[in-house]
C-alpha positions in Angstrom: 226.1 191.9 82.5 229.0 193.0 80.5 231.5 195.3 80.9 231.9 197.2 77.4 230.5 200.0 76.7 226.5 199.3 76.3 227.1 197.8 79.9 229.1 200.6 81.8 226.6 203.3 80.0 223.5 201.5 81.3 225.3 201.1 84.7 225.9 204.6 84.7 222.3 205.6 84.5 220.9 203.2 86.8 223.2 204.4 89.3 221.0 207.4 89.4 218.1 205.0 90.6 219.7 202.5 92.3 221.2 202.0 95.7 224.0 199.9 94.3 224.8 198.9 90.6 227.1 195.9 90.0 228.7 195.2 86.5 229.5 191.3 86.3 232.6 191.4 83.3 234.1 187.8 82.1 237.5 189.6 81.6 239.4 191.4 83.8 239.8 195.1 82.7 243.2 196.3 81.0 245.0 199.1 82.6 244.0 202.3 81.1 243.3 202.1 77.6 244.4 198.7 76.5 242.5 196.1 74.8 240.5 192.7 76.2 239.7 189.5 74.9 236.1 190.1 74.9 236.0 192.7 72.4 236.6 190.5 69.3 236.5 193.1 67.2 239.1 195.3 69.2 241.5 195.3 66.7 239.4 196.1 63.7 238.2 199.7 63.0 236.0 201.3 64.7 234.2 204.7 64.2 231.7 207.1 66.6 229.3 208.3 64.5 227.8 212.0 65.4 224.5 210.4 67.0 226.8 208.7 69.3 229.1 211.5 69.9 226.1 213.6 71.3 224.5 210.7 73.2 228.0 210.4 74.9 228.0 214.3 75.2 224.9 214.3 77.2 225.5 211.1 79.5 229.1 212.0 80.2 229.8 216.2 79.9 232.9 216.8 78.3 233.5 213.3 77.0 234.1 214.9 73.4 237.1 217.1 75.5 238.3 214.2 76.8 238.7 211.8 73.4 239.9 214.9 71.5 242.7 215.7 74.2 244.0 211.8 74.2 244.9 212.1 70.5 241.4 210.3 69.0 241.3 211.5 65.3 238.1 214.0 64.4 237.5 213.2 60.7 235.1 215.3 58.6 232.8 213.8 55.9 233.7 214.4 53.1 236.5 216.6 53.5 238.9 214.5 55.0 238.8 211.5 53.6 239.1 210.3 49.9 235.8 207.9 49.3 235.1 206.1 46.4 231.9 203.7 45.6 231.1 202.4 42.4 233.3 203.8 40.1 232.4 207.3 41.3 234.6 209.5 43.6 233.1 212.0 46.3 233.5 215.5 45.7 235.9 217.0 48.9 233.4 219.7 50.2 233.4 220.9 53.7 232.2 218.6 56.3 229.1 218.6 57.4 229.5 215.9 60.0 232.4 214.3 61.7 233.7 210.9 62.7 235.8 209.6 65.7 238.2 206.9 64.0 240.6 206.4 67.3 241.1 202.5 68.5 238.1 200.9 70.2 240.2 200.2 73.3 241.2 204.0 74.0 237.2 204.9 73.8 236.2 202.6 75.8 238.6 202.8 78.3 238.5 206.7 78.9 234.0 205.6 79.6 235.5 203.0 82.0 237.1 205.8 84.0 234.4 208.0 83.8 231.6 205.5 85.1 233.2 203.4 87.5 234.4 206.5 89.5 231.0 206.6 90.6 230.9 204.6 94.2 227.6 203.1 93.7 228.9 200.9 90.8 230.9 198.4 92.0 232.5 195.1 89.5 232.8 191.7 89.6 235.8 191.0 87.0 236.5 187.5 85.4 233.0 186.3 86.3 230.5 184.3 84.3 226.8 184.6 84.5 225.5 181.1 83.6 221.7 181.6 84.3 218.9 183.6 85.3 217.0 183.4 89.2 213.7 183.9 89.0 210.6 182.6 87.1 208.5 183.6 84.3 207.2 186.3 86.0 209.8 188.4 87.3 214.0 187.9 87.0 215.1 188.2 90.9 218.9 188.0 89.9 221.4 185.7 88.4 223.5 182.8 88.9 227.7 183.2 89.0 231.0 181.5 88.6 234.2 182.9 88.8 236.1 181.9 85.8 239.3 181.2 87.2 238.4 178.5 88.9 237.2 176.8 85.8 234.4 174.8 84.5 233.3 173.1 87.7 233.5 176.1 89.6 230.7 176.4 92.4 227.5 178.6 91.3 226.8 181.5 93.6 223.9 184.0 93.8 223.6 187.3 93.3 220.4 189.1 93.9 218.8 191.9 92.0 215.7 194.0 91.4 216.8 194.3 87.2 219.1 192.5 85.4 220.0 193.9 82.4 221.9 191.7 79.4 224.5 193.9 77.8 226.6 190.6 77.0 227.1 191.2 73.3 225.9 189.6 70.3 226.8 186.2 71.9 224.5 186.6 74.8 223.3 183.3 76.5 219.9 185.3 78.1 217.5 183.9 75.4 218.2 180.0 77.2 218.5 181.5 80.4 214.8 183.0 80.1 213.7 179.7 78.9 215.2 177.6 81.6 213.2 179.7 84.0 210.2 179.3 82.0 210.0 182.4 80.2 209.8 182.8 76.4 212.8 183.5 74.4 212.5 186.5 71.9 212.0 185.8 68.1 215.1 186.8 66.3 215.2 188.6 62.8 218.3 188.2 60.7 220.1 189.3 57.8 223.4 187.7 57.0 225.6 188.7 54.1 228.4 186.3 54.9 230.7 189.5 54.8 234.1 189.3 56.3 236.6 191.4 56.7 240.5 191.6 57.8 242.6 194.4 59.1 246.0 195.5 59.6 247.7 197.9 61.4 250.3 200.4 58.7 252.3 203.8 59.2 253.1 205.8 56.1 256.2 206.8 55.6 255.5 210.5 56.9 253.0 209.3 59.3 250.0 210.5 57.0 248.6 209.5 53.9 249.5 212.6 51.9 248.3 216.2 52.2 245.3 217.1 54.2 244.2 213.5 53.6 243.2 211.4 56.6 242.1 208.8 55.0 240.6 206.1 52.6 237.5 204.4 52.1 235.6 202.4 49.4 232.0 201.4 50.0 230.7 198.2 49.1 227.1 197.7 47.6 225.8 195.3 45.3 227.6 196.0 42.2 231.0 196.3 44.0 231.1 193.9 46.6 234.6 194.4 47.6 235.4 197.4 50.0 237.9 198.6 52.4 240.1 201.7 53.5 242.2 203.0 55.8 241.5 205.2 58.5 243.5 206.8 61.2 244.4 205.9 64.9 245.1 207.9 68.0 249.3 207.0 67.6 249.2 208.6 64.0 249.1 204.7 62.1 246.3 204.2 60.0 244.3 200.7 60.4 243.7 199.3 57.1 240.2 197.2 56.5 239.7 195.2 53.4 236.4 193.3 53.0 234.5 190.2 51.0 231.3 188.0 50.4 230.8 184.4 51.3 233.1 182.5 49.4 235.4 185.7 49.0 236.7 186.6 52.3 239.9 188.1 53.1 242.8 185.9 53.4 244.3 186.0 57.2 247.9 185.9 56.0 249.9 189.0 55.9 251.2 188.5 52.4 247.6 187.6 50.9 246.1 190.3 53.1 248.2 193.0 51.0 247.2 190.7 47.5 243.6 191.0 48.4 243.8 195.1 48.2 244.1 194.8 44.8 240.1 193.8 44.3 239.1 197.3 45.3 238.6 198.4 41.9 241.4 201.7 42.3 245.0 200.8 43.2 244.9 203.9 45.7 244.9 202.0 48.6 247.4 198.9 47.2 249.8 201.9 46.2 250.0 203.5 49.8 250.3 199.9 51.4 253.0 199.5 49.1 255.4 202.4 50.7 253.7 202.0 54.3 255.3 199.9 57.0 252.9 197.2 58.7 253.1 197.5 62.3 250.9 194.4 62.9 249.7 191.1 61.7 246.1 190.9 59.6 243.4 189.7 61.5 240.1 188.1 60.6 236.8 188.8 61.4 233.7 186.8 60.1 230.5 187.4 62.6 228.8 189.9 60.6 225.2 188.8 60.7 222.7 191.8 61.6 220.3 189.9 64.3 217.3 191.7 66.3 215.8 189.9 69.6 212.4 191.3 69.9 211.9 191.5 73.3 209.6 194.6 72.9 206.8 191.9 71.3 204.2 190.4 73.6 205.1 187.3 75.0 205.3 185.1 78.4 208.6 187.5 79.4 209.4 188.4 83.1 209.8 191.9 84.7 213.2 192.9 85.6 214.9 191.7 82.7 216.2 194.1 80.1 218.5 194.0 77.1 220.7 196.1 75.3 223.6 197.1 73.1 224.6 193.9 71.0 222.3 191.8 73.0 219.4 193.2 71.9 220.3 194.3 68.1 223.6 193.5 66.5 224.4 195.0 63.2 227.0 194.7 60.8 230.2 196.0 61.9 230.8 197.2 58.3 228.2 200.2 58.7 230.3 201.8 62.4 226.9 202.1 64.2 227.8 199.9 67.7 229.7 202.4 69.7 227.1 205.0 68.9 223.7 202.8 69.5 225.3 201.9 73.0 225.4 205.4 73.9 221.8 206.0 72.1 220.4 203.1 74.0 221.7 204.4 77.4 220.3 207.6 76.7 216.9 206.2 75.7 216.9 204.3 78.9 218.3 207.5 80.7 215.0 209.2 79.1 212.6 206.1 79.8 213.1 206.1 83.7 212.8 209.9 84.0 209.4 209.9 82.4 207.2 211.0 85.0 204.2 210.8 82.8 204.8 206.8 82.7 205.5 204.3 84.8 208.6 202.8 83.0 207.5 199.2 83.2 209.7 196.8 81.6 208.1 195.9 78.5 208.0 200.0 77.9 211.2 200.4 78.8 212.4 197.4 76.5 210.4 199.3 73.7 212.5 202.5 73.8 215.4 200.6 74.0 214.7 199.1 70.4 213.5 202.5 69.1 217.0 203.5 70.1 218.4 201.2 67.3 215.8 201.1 64.8 217.2 203.6 62.5 221.2 201.8 62.4 218.6 198.9 61.7 217.1 200.2 58.9 220.3 201.5 57.5 222.2 198.3 58.0 219.6 195.8 57.4 218.3 197.9 54.2 221.4 197.6 52.8 222.4 193.8 53.6 219.4 192.2 52.4 219.9 193.7 49.0 223.9 192.4 48.9 224.3 189.5 46.4 223.9 186.3 48.6 222.1 187.2 51.8 220.2 184.8 54.0 218.1 185.0 57.1 214.7 185.4 58.4 214.1 189.2 57.5 215.7 189.1 54.2 212.7 189.7 52.0 211.5 192.7 53.5 207.8 194.2 53.3 206.4 194.9 49.9 206.7 198.6 50.2 210.3 198.3 50.9 211.1 198.1 46.8 209.6 201.6 46.4 212.1 202.8 49.3 215.0 201.0 47.8 214.3 203.0 44.2 214.1 206.4 46.2 217.3 205.4 48.2 219.0 204.1 45.2 218.8 207.4 43.3 219.8 209.2 46.9 223.1 207.3 46.7 223.5 208.0 42.8 223.6 211.6 43.7 225.6 211.9 47.3 228.9 211.7 45.5 228.4 215.1 43.4 225.5 216.6 45.0 226.2 218.6 48.2 222.3 218.8 49.0 221.5 215.4 48.9 225.2 214.3 50.2 224.5 216.3 53.4 221.5 215.0 53.9 222.2 211.4 53.3 225.6 211.5 56.0 223.5 213.4 58.8 220.9 209.8 58.4 224.3 207.6 57.9 225.7 209.0 61.2 222.5 208.7 63.0 222.1 212.3 63.5 218.9 212.9 61.4 215.7 210.6 60.9 215.3 208.9 57.6 212.8 211.8 57.2 215.7 214.1 56.4 216.2 212.3 52.6 212.3 213.6 52.0 212.8 217.3 52.9 211.9 219.2 49.7 215.5 220.2 48.7 216.4 216.5 48.5 213.6 215.1 47.0 213.6 217.5 44.2 217.1 216.9 43.7 216.6 212.8 44.3 213.3 212.9 41.9 214.4 215.7 39.2 218.2 216.0 39.1 220.8 213.7 37.4 223.6 212.9 39.3 226.1 215.6 39.6 229.7 215.6 38.6 232.6 214.0 40.3 236.1 214.2 40.4 237.5 212.0 37.1 240.4 211.2 40.1 241.3 210.8 43.5 240.7 214.2 44.8 243.8 214.9 47.0 242.6 218.1 48.8 238.9 219.9 50.0 237.3 221.6 46.8 237.5 225.2 46.7 235.1 227.6 46.0 234.1 227.7 42.0 236.8 224.7 41.5 236.2 222.5 38.4 234.9 219.2 39.5 235.4 217.1 36.7 
């Protein structure tokens, strides 16, 4: 259920194990790479982190070459961006990782074309799922309704040996499970009230200047406003600004530009003054972290799995959603291919949750420290205080120390485990070294060897 990235990639994996896979999608897919209404964040910035790139390439060999050929910008970190956090500029040293910053519609369209070319996969577009078939012991299919016939449309049954909920953060699966006598999952939530708004601009020369591909201001507890400009495939830039509950970015175009003055440095504001707006401003406010614990013991049926945002939703500001959709599909593939263990529903569901654990630790760990955060998982464990102290020192040193910065970026882009932050060279710098010097102003170009850093 769901024809977005998580659903498409799950269908691709399942096609290797089933005679027929049906993707049920409430929207009608656009031709080519257009956007669709069922992706409420589609007009906002999306990044494909390194961990997601590796997963997609593993699932769809040659995909990254297709993405590059389609013009998706490949941005090196920290070399290609001017980055600022808590009053400090990041050194622009050679890249240790890359992200893709093209539109969500482009990337999803390329995945859709590859996946739906498989004759074992069919699609029911413009169709809502309204309930599950089966009982508390096993799900046996889904109850469907054609959206074009309205709310009173006749329901029809689609039998299935396995139902995968990839319907996104607005999933109704917990209610559907309760309706067949099963147990809904416990939900862990952390909500900072963060909201953001985005608008497309084109610079006078189509770029931000020199070899700079984008700007970004990272928010943190001491600097709650964030934002930046990231390149799109057509040469324009998608500008985003964010704030917390009670100080949300306005939706009006004029107010949007005024809000950029809150970022703490006028760099983005000055660029916008000379750039041409290509769209209206669009807002988004559903940014809570939510994790549904289907993996825990309970009265849950065989034949039901949840993946993607239907399993674990992250604050979108961290850019993890597309990567986790791909990494979850890899986890599904590996769990089904493991000949040492029978792929029971619970075992596979545990594998899917494990694929999202690092992203949850990053997103939830950062958000629970933000002022005004609420939710069932805000408190954390007593041991989190020690981890928070260490990670604060990592964050302080990452702008100026290449060793710490490289490890930190690897973890944040989901390409290395948290243990990378405790490797001996990193730990020495974090525990005993002072924060390294950083540029006094916005660094205009990649740092040359031996160049003064202050």
